[in-house]
ChimeraX commands (.cxc) that place a marker at each C-alpha (Angstrom):
marker #1 position 0.52,-0.14,-0.06 radius 0.5
marker #1 position 0.32,3.54,-0.79 radius 0.5
marker #1 position 1.34,5.44,2.71 radius 0.5
marker #1 position 1.28,9.56,3.04 radius 0.5
marker #1 position 1.56,11.87,6.27 radius 0.5
marker #1 position 0.46,14.91,7.50 radius 0.5
marker #1 position 3.19,17.01,6.67 radius 0.5
marker #1 position 2.35,19.44,9.46 radius 0.5
marker #1 position 3.10,16.12,12.07 radius 0.5
marker #1 position 6.72,16.03,10.33 radius 0.5
marker #1 position 6.80,19.43,11.74 radius 0.5
marker #1 position 5.39,18.98,14.62 radius 0.5
marker #1 position 7.80,15.19,15.24 radius 0.5
marker #1 position 11.49,17.61,14.36 radius 0.5
marker #1 position 9.67,19.64,17.24 radius 0.5
marker #1 position 9.62,17.59,19.62 radius 0.5
marker #1 position 12.35,15.40,19.32 radius 0.5
marker #1 position 14.58,17.95,18.69 radius 0.5
marker #1 position 15.68,17.63,15.12 radius 0.5
marker #1 position 15.62,18.87,11.86 radius 0.5
marker #1 position 12.36,18.42,9.69 radius 0.5
marker #1 position 14.94,16.86,6.61 radius 0.5
marker #1 position 15.80,14.16,9.39 radius 0.5
marker #1 position 12.16,13.76,10.40 radius 0.5
marker #1 position 10.89,13.27,6.88 radius 0.5
marker #1 position 13.50,11.16,6.15 radius 0.5
marker #1 position 12.78,8.98,9.08 radius 0.5
marker #1 position 9.30,8.81,7.81 radius 0.5
marker #1 position 10.61,6.95,4.84 radius 0.5
marker #1 position 12.37,5.11,6.67 radius 0.5
marker #1 position 8.77,4.20,7.61 radius 0.5
marker #1 position 7.55,3.11,4.42 radius 0.5
marker #1 position 6.39,6.56,3.85 radius 0.5
marker #1 position 6.41,7.94,0.24 radius 0.5
marker #1 position 3.46,10.69,0.40 radius 0.5
marker #1 position 3.22,13.94,2.50 radius 0.5
marker #1 position -0.38,15.53,2.95 radius 0.5
marker #1 position 0.14,19.23,2.74 radius 0.5
marker #1 position -1.98,22.05,3.72 radius 0.5
marker #1 position -1.18,24.75,1.00 radius 0.5
marker #1 position 0.05,27.81,3.42 radius 0.5
marker #1 position 3.41,24.99,4.03 radius 0.5
marker #1 position 3.91,25.23,0.21 radius 0.5
marker #1 position 4.50,28.87,-0.53 radius 0.5
marker #1 position 7.85,28.44,-1.11 radius 0.5
marker #1 position 7.76,25.35,-3.53 radius 0.5
marker #1 position 11.01,25.49,-5.29 radius 0.5
marker #1 position 12.17,24.89,-1.51 radius 0.5
marker #1 position 9.90,22.91,-0.76 radius 0.5
marker #1 position 9.63,20.56,-3.81 radius 0.5
marker #1 position 13.58,20.40,-3.34 radius 0.5
marker #1 position 12.91,19.02,0.30 radius 0.5
marker #1 position 10.81,16.20,-1.05 radius 0.5
marker #1 position 12.81,15.37,-3.80 radius 0.5
marker #1 position 15.63,15.37,-1.33 radius 0.5
marker #1 position 14.42,12.76,1.22 radius 0.5
marker #1 position 12.74,10.52,-1.53 radius 0.5
marker #1 position 9.35,12.70,-1.12 radius 0.5
marker #1 position 5.73,12.87,-3.19 radius 0.5
marker #1 position 2.99,15.15,-2.63 radius 0.5
marker #1 position -0.35,13.17,-2.19 radius 0.5
marker #1 position -3.04,15.75,-1.76 radius 0.5
marker #1 position -3.26,19.55,-0.49 radius 0.5
marker #1 position -6.00,21.42,1.28 radius 0.5
marker #1 position -6.83,24.45,1.47 radius 0.5
marker #1 position -9.33,26.06,3.97 radius 0.5
marker #1 position -12.59,28.42,1.63 radius 0.5
marker #1 position -15.26,30.36,2.77 radius 0.5
marker #1 position -18.48,30.15,0.05 radius 0.5
marker #1 position -20.49,31.71,1.62 radius 0.5
marker #1 position -19.07,35.39,2.33 radius 0.5
marker #1 position -16.51,35.66,-0.30 radius 0.5
marker #1 position -17.20,36.06,-3.70 radius 0.5
marker #1 position -16.84,33.98,-6.51 radius 0.5
marker #1 position -14.46,35.52,-7.85 radius 0.5
marker #1 position -12.25,35.69,-4.71 radius 0.5
marker #1 position -12.50,32.02,-4.45 radius 0.5
marker #1 position -11.79,31.16,-7.92 radius 0.5
marker #1 position -8.32,33.12,-7.66 radius 0.5
marker #1 position -7.92,30.92,-4.50 radius 0.5
marker #1 position -8.69,27.57,-5.90 radius 0.5
marker #1 position -6.59,28.08,-9.03 radius 0.5
marker #1 position -3.90,28.86,-6.95 radius 0.5
marker #1 position -3.68,25.55,-4.70 radius 0.5
marker #1 position -4.65,23.62,-8.36 radius 0.5
marker #1 position -1.35,25.03,-10.14 radius 0.5
marker #1 position 0.69,24.04,-6.36 radius 0.5
marker #1 position -1.30,21.04,-7.42 radius 0.5
marker #1 position 0.19,20.69,-10.28 radius 0.5
marker #1 position 3.50,22.20,-9.25 radius 0.5
marker #1 position 3.98,18.89,-7.11 radius 0.5
marker #1 position 2.44,16.57,-9.15 radius 0.5
marker #1 position -0.35,16.03,-6.61 radius 0.5
marker #1 position -3.27,14.49,-8.41 radius 0.5
marker #1 position -6.15,15.21,-5.08 radius 0.5
marker #1 position -6.60,18.60,-3.47 radius 0.5
marker #1 position -9.13,18.89,-0.28 radius 0.5
marker #1 position -11.87,21.48,-0.26 radius 0.5
marker #1 position -13.09,22.58,3.48 radius 0.5
marker #1 position -15.77,24.83,1.94 radius 0.5
marker #1 position -16.38,26.36,5.71 radius 0.5
marker #1 position -19.10,26.65,8.45 radius 0.5
marker #1 position -22.48,27.45,8.79 radius 0.5
marker #1 position -23.75,30.35,10.20 radius 0.5
marker #1 position -25.69,30.47,13.13 radius 0.5
marker #1 position -29.52,32.43,12.24 radius 0.5
marker #1 position -29.66,31.31,8.43 radius 0.5
marker #1 position -31.29,28.33,7.39 radius 0.5
marker #1 position -29.50,25.47,6.54 radius 0.5
marker #1 position -30.66,24.57,3.71 radius 0.5
marker #1 position -29.64,27.48,2.01 radius 0.5
marker #1 position -26.32,27.58,3.06 radius 0.5
marker #1 position -26.26,24.77,2.03 radius 0.5
marker #1 position -26.61,25.46,-1.59 radius 0.5
marker #1 position -24.26,28.14,-1.51 radius 0.5
marker #1 position -21.92,25.31,-0.11 radius 0.5
marker #1 position -22.54,22.94,-3.33 radius 0.5
marker #1 position -22.67,26.21,-5.36 radius 0.5
marker #1 position -19.18,26.74,-4.90 radius 0.5
marker #1 position -18.26,23.17,-5.25 radius 0.5
marker #1 position -19.46,22.51,-8.24 radius 0.5
marker #1 position -17.48,25.82,-9.77 radius 0.5
marker #1 position -14.46,24.91,-8.04 radius 0.5
marker #1 position -14.59,21.23,-9.34 radius 0.5
marker #1 position -15.38,23.18,-12.79 radius 0.5
marker #1 position -12.34,24.76,-13.12 radius 0.5
marker #1 position -10.43,21.48,-11.02 radius 0.5
marker #1 position -10.81,19.99,-15.08 radius 0.5
marker #1 position -8.55,22.59,-16.53 radius 0.5
marker #1 position -5.55,21.76,-14.52 radius 0.5
marker #1 position -5.71,17.63,-14.13 radius 0.5
marker #1 position -7.07,17.74,-9.88 radius 0.5
marker #1 position -9.63,15.85,-8.04 radius 0.5
marker #1 position -11.53,17.30,-6.08 radius 0.5
marker #1 position -12.75,15.85,-2.83 radius 0.5
marker #1 position -14.53,16.84,0.41 radius 0.5
marker #1 position -14.22,15.11,3.79 radius 0.5
marker #1 position -16.36,13.76,7.20 radius 0.5
marker #1 position -15.03,16.96,8.77 radius 0.5
marker #1 position -15.10,16.55,12.53 radius 0.5
marker #1 position -16.80,20.44,14.07 radius 0.5
marker #1 position -21.23,20.71,14.13 radius 0.5
marker #1 position -21.08,24.03,11.80 radius 0.5
marker #1 position -19.27,21.87,8.32 radius 0.5
marker #1 position -21.84,20.77,6.42 radius 0.5
marker #1 position -19.04,17.84,5.38 radius 0.5
marker #1 position -19.95,16.96,9.44 radius 0.5
marker #1 position -23.02,14.89,8.74 radius 0.5
marker #1 position -22.36,11.24,6.46 radius 0.5
marker #1 position -26.10,11.81,5.35 radius 0.5
marker #1 position -24.77,16.20,4.50 radius 0.5
marker #1 position -21.30,14.58,2.63 radius 0.5
marker #1 position -24.11,12.40,0.31 radius 0.5
marker #1 position -25.95,16.09,-0.21 radius 0.5
marker #1 position -23.32,17.44,-1.26 radius 0.5
marker #1 position -21.56,14.10,-3.46 radius 0.5
marker #1 position -25.23,14.01,-5.21 radius 0.5
marker #1 position -25.16,18.56,-6.00 radius 0.5
marker #1 position -21.94,18.82,-6.76 radius 0.5
marker #1 position -20.53,17.20,-11.01 radius 0.5
marker #1 position -16.89,15.85,-9.95 radius 0.5
marker #1 position -16.64,15.61,-6.51 radius 0.5
marker #1 position -15.46,13.21,-4.72 radius 0.5
marker #1 position -14.55,11.66,-1.03 radius 0.5
marker #1 position -11.79,11.82,1.14 radius 0.5
marker #1 position -12.08,8.93,4.02 radius 0.5
marker #1 position -12.11,9.86,6.97 radius 0.5
marker #1 position -11.57,6.75,9.76 radius 0.5
marker #1 position -11.56,8.85,12.87 radius 0.5
marker #1 position -14.46,11.84,12.00 radius 0.5
marker #1 position -17.88,10.08,12.40 radius 0.5
marker #1 position -16.90,9.27,16.22 radius 0.5
marker #1 position -16.94,12.36,17.07 radius 0.5
marker #1 position -20.37,13.40,15.33 radius 0.5
marker #1 position -21.44,9.74,17.48 radius 0.5
marker #1 position -21.95,8.39,13.95 radius 0.5
marker #1 position -20.22,4.97,12.82 radius 0.5
marker #1 position -17.65,4.26,10.41 radius 0.5
marker #1 position -18.99,1.32,9.26 radius 0.5
marker #1 position -22.09,2.39,7.77 radius 0.5
marker #1 position -20.86,5.85,7.12 radius 0.5
marker #1 position -18.17,4.02,4.04 radius 0.5
marker #1 position -21.68,1.98,3.30 radius 0.5
marker #1 position -22.93,5.41,2.14 radius 0.5
marker #1 position -20.02,6.76,0.87 radius 0.5
marker #1 position -17.66,4.67,-0.37 radius 0.5
marker #1 position -18.34,4.99,-4.24 radius 0.5
marker #1 position -17.10,7.99,-4.30 radius 0.5
marker #1 position -13.66,7.48,-2.38 radius 0.5
marker #1 position -10.75,9.11,-4.57 radius 0.5
marker #1 position -8.59,9.97,-0.60 radius 0.5
marker #1 position -8.70,7.73,2.79 radius 0.5
marker #1 position -7.43,9.35,5.94 radius 0.5
marker #1 position -6.51,7.19,8.26 radius 0.5
marker #1 position -6.88,8.23,11.57 radius 0.5
marker #1 position -7.74,6.55,14.93 radius 0.5
marker #1 position -8.73,7.58,18.85 radius 0.5
marker #1 position -8.70,7.08,22.05 radius 0.5
marker #1 position -10.52,7.88,25.19 radius 0.5
marker #1 position -7.23,6.82,27.42 radius 0.5
marker #1 position -6.64,10.53,28.85 radius 0.5
marker #1 position -3.42,9.04,29.08 radius 0.5
marker #1 position -2.73,9.65,25.30 radius 0.5
marker #1 position -3.03,13.25,26.83 radius 0.5
marker #1 position 0.12,15.83,26.03 radius 0.5
marker #1 position 1.80,17.75,28.85 radius 0.5
marker #1 position -0.53,20.77,27.69 radius 0.5
marker #1 position -3.82,18.57,28.68 radius 0.5
marker #1 position -4.26,20.18,25.00 radius 0.5
marker #1 position -5.01,17.86,22.42 radius 0.5
marker #1 position -8.39,16.41,23.51 radius 0.5
marker #1 position -11.77,16.96,21.83 radius 0.5
marker #1 position -14.97,16.56,22.61 radius 0.5
marker #1 position -17.36,14.08,21.04 radius 0.5
marker #1 position -20.91,15.36,20.56 radius 0.5
marker #1 position -20.89,13.71,23.57 radius 0.5
marker #1 position -19.13,15.14,25.48 radius 0.5
marker #1 position -16.78,12.29,26.14 radius 0.5
marker #1 position -13.42,13.71,25.33 radius 0.5
marker #1 position -11.19,12.15,22.95 radius 0.5
marker #1 position -7.44,12.19,22.10 radius 0.5
marker #1 position -5.11,10.61,19.27 radius 0.5
marker #1 position -4.05,7.25,18.67 radius 0.5
marker #1 position -1.72,5.73,16.26 radius 0.5
marker #1 position -3.68,3.62,13.25 radius 0.5
marker #1 position -5.08,0.17,14.59 radius 0.5
marker #1 position -4.08,2.07,18.33 radius 0.5
marker #1 position -7.23,3.34,18.99 radius 0.5
marker #1 position -11.25,2.12,19.34 radius 0.5
marker #1 position -11.90,2.96,15.98 radius 0.5
marker #1 position -11.42,-0.50,14.33 radius 0.5
marker #1 position -9.36,0.82,11.13 radius 0.5
marker #1 position -8.28,-2.86,10.38 radius 0.5
marker #1 position -11.68,-3.70,9.61 radius 0.5
marker #1 position -12.30,-1.19,7.42 radius 0.5
marker #1 position -9.26,-0.96,4.92 radius 0.5
marker #1 position -9.76,-4.77,4.48 radius 0.5
marker #1 position -13.20,-3.11,3.06 radius 0.5
marker #1 position -11.24,-0.29,1.23 radius 0.5
marker #1 position -8.97,-3.66,0.45 radius 0.5
marker #1 position -11.87,-6.08,-0.96 radius 0.5
marker #1 position -13.85,-2.71,-2.41 radius 0.5
marker #1 position -10.64,-2.39,-5.19 radius 0.5
marker #1 position -9.31,1.35,-3.60 radius 0.5
marker #1 position -5.53,0.85,-4.58 radius 0.5
marker #1 position -4.59,4.21,-3.28 radius 0.5
marker #1 position -2.83,6.45,-0.48 radius 0.5
marker #1 position -3.58,5.84,2.84 radius 0.5
marker #1 position -2.80,9.19,4.58 radius 0.5
marker #1 position -1.74,8.59,8.75 radius 0.5
marker #1 position -3.72,11.48,10.45 radius 0.5
marker #1 position -2.66,12.23,14.19 radius 0.5
marker #1 position -2.93,15.92,14.56 radius 0.5
marker #1 position -1.82,16.80,18.01 radius 0.5
marker #1 position -0.35,13.12,19.39 radius 0.5
marker #1 position 2.46,13.32,22.00 radius 0.5
marker #1 position 4.89,11.72,20.92 radius 0.5
marker #1 position 4.69,11.90,16.58 radius 0.5
marker #1 position 7.76,10.11,16.24 radius 0.5
marker #1 position 6.80,7.41,17.66 radius 0.5
marker #1 position 3.14,7.76,16.56 radius 0.5
marker #1 position 4.24,7.29,12.90 radius 0.5
marker #1 position 6.54,5.06,13.41 radius 0.5
marker #1 position 3.76,2.65,15.13 radius 0.5
marker #1 position 1.20,3.71,12.83 radius 0.5
marker #1 position 2.73,2.83,9.64 radius 0.5
marker #1 position 4.11,-1.18,10.74 radius 0.5
marker #1 position 0.27,-1.31,11.75 radius 0.5
marker #1 position -1.09,-1.15,8.83 radius 0.5
marker #1 position 2.12,-2.40,6.91 radius 0.5
marker #1 position 0.75,-5.04,9.10 radius 0.5
marker #1 position -2.84,-4.92,8.15 radius 0.5
marker #1 position -2.44,-4.70,4.69 radius 0.5
marker #1 position 0.08,-8.27,4.58 radius 0.5
marker #1 position -2.53,-9.89,6.46 radius 0.5
marker #1 position -5.05,-9.56,3.53 radius 0.5
marker link #1:1,2 radius 0.2
marker link #1:2,3 radius 0.2
marker link #1:3,4 radius 0.2
marker link #1:4,5 radius 0.2
marker link #1:5,6 radius 0.2
marker link #1:6,7 radius 0.2
marker link #1:7,8 radius 0.2
marker link #1:8,9 radius 0.2
marker link #1:9,10 radius 0.2
marker link #1:10,11 radius 0.2
marker link #1:11,12 radius 0.2
marker link #1:12,13 radius 0.2
marker link #1:13,14 radius 0.2
marker link #1:14,15 radius 0.2
marker link #1:15,16 radius 0.2
marker link #1:16,17 radius 0.2
marker link #1:17,18 radius 0.2
marker link #1:18,19 radius 0.2
marker link #1:19,20 radius 0.2
marker link #1:20,21 radius 0.2
marker link #1:21,22 radius 0.2
marker link #1:22,23 radius 0.2
marker link #1:23,24 radius 0.2
marker link #1:24,25 radius 0.2
marker link #1:25,26 radius 0.2
marker link #1:26,27 radius 0.2
marker link #1:27,28 radius 0.2
marker link #1:28,29 radius 0.2
marker link #1:29,30 radius 0.2
marker link #1:30,31 radius 0.2
marker link #1:31,32 radius 0.2
marker link #1:32,33 radius 0.2
marker link #1:33,34 radius 0.2
marker link #1:34,35 radius 0.2
marker link #1:35,36 radius 0.2
marker link #1:36,37 radius 0.2
marker link #1:37,38 radius 0.2
marker link #1:38,39 radius 0.2
marker link #1:39,40 radius 0.2
marker link #1:40,41 radius 0.2
marker link #1:41,42 radius 0.2
marker link #1:42,43 radius 0.2
marker link #1:43,44 radius 0.2
marker link #1:44,45 radius 0.2
marker link #1:45,46 radius 0.2
marker link #1:46,47 radius 0.2
marker link #1:47,48 radius 0.2
marker link #1:48,49 radius 0.2
marker link #1:49,50 radius 0.2
marker link #1:50,51 radius 0.2
marker link #1:51,52 radius 0.2
marker link #1:52,53 radius 0.2
marker link #1:53,54 radius 0.2
marker link #1:54,55 radius 0.2
marker link #1:55,56 radius 0.2
marker link #1:56,57 radius 0.2
marker link #1:57,58 radius 0.2
marker link #1:58,59 radius 0.2
marker link #1:59,60 radius 0.2
marker link #1:60,61 radius 0.2
marker link #1:61,62 radius 0.2
marker link #1:62,63 radius 0.2
marker link #1:63,64 radius 0.2
marker link #1:64,65 radius 0.2
marker link #1:65,66 radius 0.2
marker link #1:66,67 radius 0.2
marker link #1:67,68 radius 0.2
marker link #1:68,69 radius 0.2
marker link #1:69,70 radius 0.2
marker link #1:70,71 radius 0.2
marker link #1:71,72 radius 0.2
marker link #1:72,73 radius 0.2
marker link #1:73,74 radius 0.2
marker link #1:74,75 radius 0.2
marker link #1:75,76 radius 0.2
marker link #1:76,77 radius 0.2
marker link #1:77,78 radius 0.2
marker link #1:78,79 radius 0.2
marker link #1:79,80 radius 0.2
marker link #1:80,81 radius 0.2
marker link #1:81,82 radius 0.2
marker link #1:82,83 radius 0.2
marker link #1:83,84 radius 0.2
marker link #1:84,85 radius 0.2
marker link #1:85,86 radius 0.2
marker link #1:86,87 radius 0.2
marker link #1:87,88 radius 0.2
marker link #1:88,89 radius 0.2
marker link #1:89,90 radius 0.2
marker link #1:90,91 radius 0.2
marker link #1:91,92 radius 0.2
marker link #1:92,93 radius 0.2
marker link #1:93,94 radius 0.2
marker link #1:94,95 radius 0.2
marker link #1:95,96 radius 0.2
marker link #1:96,97 radius 0.2
marker link #1:97,98 radius 0.2
marker link #1:98,99 radius 0.2
marker link #1:99,100 radius 0.2
marker link #1:100,101 radius 0.2
marker link #1:101,102 radius 0.2
marker link #1:102,103 radius 0.2
marker link #1:103,104 radius 0.2
marker link #1:104,105 radius 0.2
marker link #1:105,106 radius 0.2
marker link #1:106,107 radius 0.2
marker link #1:107,108 radius 0.2
marker link #1:108,109 radius 0.2
marker link #1:109,110 radius 0.2
marker link #1:110,111 radius 0.2
marker link #1:111,112 radius 0.2
marker link #1:112,113 radius 0.2
marker link #1:113,114 radius 0.2
marker link #1:114,115 radius 0.2
marker link #1:115,116 radius 0.2
marker link #1:116,117 radius 0.2
marker link #1:117,118 radius 0.2
marker link #1:118,119 radius 0.2
marker link #1:119,120 radius 0.2
marker link #1:120,121 radius 0.2
marker link #1:121,122 radius 0.2
marker link #1:122,123 radius 0.2
marker link #1:123,124 radius 0.2
marker link #1:124,125 radius 0.2
marker link #1:125,126 radius 0.2
marker link #1:126,127 radius 0.2
marker link #1:127,128 radius 0.2
marker link #1:128,129 radius 0.2
marker link #1:129,130 radius 0.2
marker link #1:130,131 radius 0.2
marker link #1:131,132 radius 0.2
marker link #1:132,133 radius 0.2
marker link #1:133,134 radius 0.2
marker link #1:134,135 radius 0.2
marker link #1:135,136 radius 0.2
marker link #1:136,137 radius 0.2
marker link #1:137,138 radius 0.2
marker link #1:138,139 radius 0.2
marker link #1:139,140 radius 0.2
marker link #1:140,141 radius 0.2
marker link #1:141,142 radius 0.2
marker link #1:142,143 radius 0.2
marker link #1:143,144 radius 0.2
marker link #1:144,145 radius 0.2
marker link #1:145,146 radius 0.2
marker link #1:146,147 radius 0.2
marker link #1:147,148 radius 0.2
marker link #1:148,149 radius 0.2
marker link #1:149,150 radius 0.2
marker link #1:150,151 radius 0.2
marker link #1:151,152 radius 0.2
marker link #1:152,153 radius 0.2
marker link #1:153,154 radius 0.2
marker link #1:154,155 radius 0.2
marker link #1:155,156 radius 0.2
marker link #1:156,157 radius 0.2
marker link #1:157,158 radius 0.2
marker link #1:158,159 radius 0.2
marker link #1:159,160 radius 0.2
marker link #1:160,161 radius 0.2
marker link #1:161,162 radius 0.2
marker link #1:162,163 radius 0.2
marker link #1:163,164 radius 0.2
marker link #1:164,165 radius 0.2
marker link #1:165,166 radius 0.2
marker link #1:166,167 radius 0.2
marker link #1:167,168 radius 0.2
marker link #1:168,169 radius 0.2
marker link #1:169,170 radius 0.2
marker link #1:170,171 radius 0.2
marker link #1:171,172 radius 0.2
marker link #1:172,173 radius 0.2
marker link #1:173,174 radius 0.2
marker link #1:174,175 radius 0.2
marker link #1:175,176 radius 0.2
marker link #1:176,177 radius 0.2
marker link #1:177,178 radius 0.2
marker link #1:178,179 radius 0.2
marker link #1:179,180 radius 0.2
marker link #1:180,181 radius 0.2
marker link #1:181,182 radius 0.2
marker link #1:182,183 radius 0.2
marker link #1:183,184 radius 0.2
marker link #1:184,185 radius 0.2
marker link #1:185,186 radius 0.2
marker link #1:186,187 radius 0.2
marker link #1:187,188 radius 0.2
marker link #1:188,189 radius 0.2
marker link #1:189,190 radius 0.2
marker link #1:190,191 radius 0.2
marker link #1:191,192 radius 0.2
marker link #1:192,193 radius 0.2
marker link #1:193,194 radius 0.2
marker link #1:194,195 radius 0.2
marker link #1:195,196 radius 0.2
marker link #1:196,197 radius 0.2
marker link #1:197,198 radius 0.2
marker link #1:198,199 radius 0.2
marker link #1:199,200 radius 0.2
marker link #1:200,201 radius 0.2
marker link #1:201,202 radius 0.2
marker link #1:202,203 radius 0.2
marker link #1:203,204 radius 0.2
marker link #1:204,205 radius 0.2
marker link #1:205,206 radius 0.2
marker link #1:206,207 radius 0.2
marker link #1:207,208 radius 0.2
marker link #1:208,209 radius 0.2
marker link #1:209,210 radius 0.2
marker link #1:210,211 radius 0.2
marker link #1:211,212 radius 0.2
marker link #1:212,213 radius 0.2
marker link #1:213,214 radius 0.2
marker link #1:214,215 radius 0.2
marker link #1:215,216 radius 0.2
marker link #1:216,217 radius 0.2
marker link #1:217,218 radius 0.2
marker link #1:218,219 radius 0.2
marker link #1:219,220 radius 0.2
marker link #1:220,221 radius 0.2
marker link #1:221,222 radius 0.2
marker link #1:222,223 radius 0.2
marker link #1:223,224 radius 0.2
marker link #1:224,225 radius 0.2
marker link #1:225,226 radius 0.2
marker link #1:226,227 radius 0.2
marker link #1:227,228 radius 0.2
marker link #1:228,229 radius 0.2
marker link #1:229,230 radius 0.2
marker link #1:230,231 radius 0.2
marker link #1:231,232 radius 0.2
marker link #1:232,233 radius 0.2
marker link #1:233,234 radius 0.2
marker link #1:234,235 radius 0.2
marker link #1:235,236 radius 0.2
marker link #1:236,237 radius 0.2
marker link #1:237,238 radius 0.2
marker link #1:238,239 radius 0.2
marker link #1:239,240 radius 0.2
marker link #1:240,241 radius 0.2
marker link #1:241,242 radius 0.2
marker link #1:242,243 radius 0.2
marker link #1:243,244 radius 0.2
marker link #1:244,245 radius 0.2
marker link #1:245,246 radius 0.2
marker link #1:246,247 radius 0.2
marker link #1:247,248 radius 0.2
marker link #1:248,249 radius 0.2
marker link #1:249,250 radius 0.2
marker link #1:250,251 radius 0.2
marker link #1:251,252 radius 0.2
marker link #1:252,253 radius 0.2
marker link #1:253,254 radius 0.2
marker link #1:254,255 radius 0.2
marker link #1:255,256 radius 0.2
marker link #1:256,257 radius 0.2
marker link #1:257,258 radius 0.2
marker link #1:258,259 radius 0.2
marker link #1:259,260 radius 0.2
marker link #1:260,261 radius 0.2
marker link #1:261,262 radius 0.2
marker link #1:262,263 radius 0.2
marker link #1:263,264 radius 0.2
marker link #1:264,265 radius 0.2
marker link #1:265,266 radius 0.2
marker link #1:266,267 radius 0.2
marker link #1:267,268 radius 0.2
marker link #1:268,269 radius 0.2
marker link #1:269,270 radius 0.2
marker link #1:270,271 radius 0.2
marker link #1:271,272 radius 0.2
marker link #1:272,273 radius 0.2
marker link #1:273,274 radius 0.2
marker link #1:274,275 radius 0.2
marker link #1:275,276 radius 0.2
view
């Protein structure tokens, strides 16, 4: 399987471990990771970042960026996503992740969903010029139009060309079942974030800032892939059985020991796929 890790985790690992970003990238490469999922702003120095990635044998799998389709004009949004697509082309990334904005209180949800659909649909149309696929993910914020599985399905059904990044851990936030969500959305999966969750407070960082409450109020903490409560091994098996042969991206923002979590995540994914 092709493994990716979030570039933010590389920076976190470098800072936590007192090593350079280059050394952290080289460590990830040794773990069997060949790709990176990157925030658009991290790639502003295109030539410098491309040179670093090439040196470490890394490629960019997906680039993500925030938008505000409720408030920005069509011209403002297009300027930003054209910049995203140009960056994706430069780094050879075939997929981008659109975080479309958030609901505004006091306005009808249906009205806002239509605005999100209009903005995303325009984005998907322009993406064709660049040979790039636009995706949305299940996003762990109740104010996101992509939080719940039915809302994601609504967007997918109304935005031609839109695909889906399946995040295994974010449905836990809204108390929905990841396997049920997979069944509803699997026909449009183009990318995968392997995120696990734990309710074990021993995984808290020193500042106690890496916990996130689900909608029941129970606090979740980052876990290495296959080390938490999500049951990711089953989801990986479903993906492979259904023919998914894309990249699996390791995600654990806020991990207390990123370098260790990256190693364990890669090992667990490779062990799981070897048994299929």
